[in-house]
C-alpha positions, 0 to 999 in steps of 0.5 A: 103679086105677093105684096099686092095680096098682103095689102088686099088682105089687110084692107079686107080685114079693115073693111070687115072690122068696120062693118062688124064693129060700127060703134067702135069705129064711130066712137073713134071718129067722134073722139078724134073729132072732139079732139080736133074741135078743142083746138078750134078756138086757137085756130088763126087764119093769117097770111104772112108775106115772108112765107111767099119768099124762098127762104133757102135763097141766099138773097132772102137769107141776107134779107132776114139778117138785115131786115131788123136794122134796115127795114123789111117789106112791111112799110107804111107811107103817109103823105100830107099835101097842101093845096095852097102855099107850102108845108112850112106853116106852124099849123101844117107842121103841128099836124105832121107831128101829130101824124108822125107820133100816131105812126110811131105808136102803131102796133109792131112799128120799129121806132128807130125806122120811123122817118119824118120831118118832125121825128127825132131820127131826121136831124139837121147836122152842121159843123162848128168853128171848132170842127165839132159835129152838131145835130138837132131835130128840125122841129121842136114840139114844145115850141109849135108856134114858129115865127116867119123867120124860123119857118124860112130858116127851116125851109132853107135847111131842108132844101140844103139836105139831100136826104130830106129834100126830094125824099121826105119833102117834095121838090115843090114843098107842097107834100111831106112824107111819114115813113114807118117800118114794121118788125117782120113778125105776125102783124095785126093788119086790121088794127093797124088799118083801123088806127091809121084811119082814126089817125087821119080823121083826127088830123083832119079834124084838128086842122079844121078846128084850127081854121087852117088851110085844107090838107089831104092825107094819103096812106099806102103800103103793105099793111094798108093794102092788107087792111083794105082786103080785110075790111071787105071780109064781110062782103066776101062772106056774103057773096060766097053764101049768096053764090052758094044759095043761087047754085043750090036753087038752080040745082033744085030747079033742074033736078026737082029734088033737094036731096039730089041737088045737095048731093050733086053740090057736095060731090062738086065741092 
């Protein structure tokens, strides 16, 4: 009871001070408000997928140790699909190289974890007569015009490599993937989504200008998903304020008083 009495007296003294010195109290609130307002320009609204994971769990700790080497959760997968024939044409491979270079140039991408049939990280490996191991990229961008014999040989080389055939190139040879992994740090999902959209339009325009068969381009992954969400931010804000206006209108119509309606709305929120 003594502790309760002490707390009651303290609260009573605070109450008396506030009522007898309103200007001092309001000035203190104004200074605090101004202090917080100065930090508003530096405020960022950002959702990080890693924050949803239990960081104290041993599996997550192991993931944090190896994610920079083997990749994390922020991946982008872009696919090129042809309707006629297969991907082993000079035109399609040139468009695939353009798409691969675009993905490799996205902000925050891990350049060593980009995989594509035309990227330097995907290579043809073979043994020489002397037992030496040689390797070379499947595609040379300096020689984009390949002969029928070279395209046929590339098709055979791809189908004989289990790390490429069925993983990066579809079994029917009509689709090919570009995989990109981003560093686990704060990413600009809006910029990544915008650049991917521009890249898709660029590749389609180049294909159309070359008069080559039509291709379809698809993109998926965590950055793409977050980019779609951010792309509807304006509509979400409009829906929020429209809903708020409808609720206030209904409250005004019911209470026949704007003051009462606004008070009820503030209490409800």
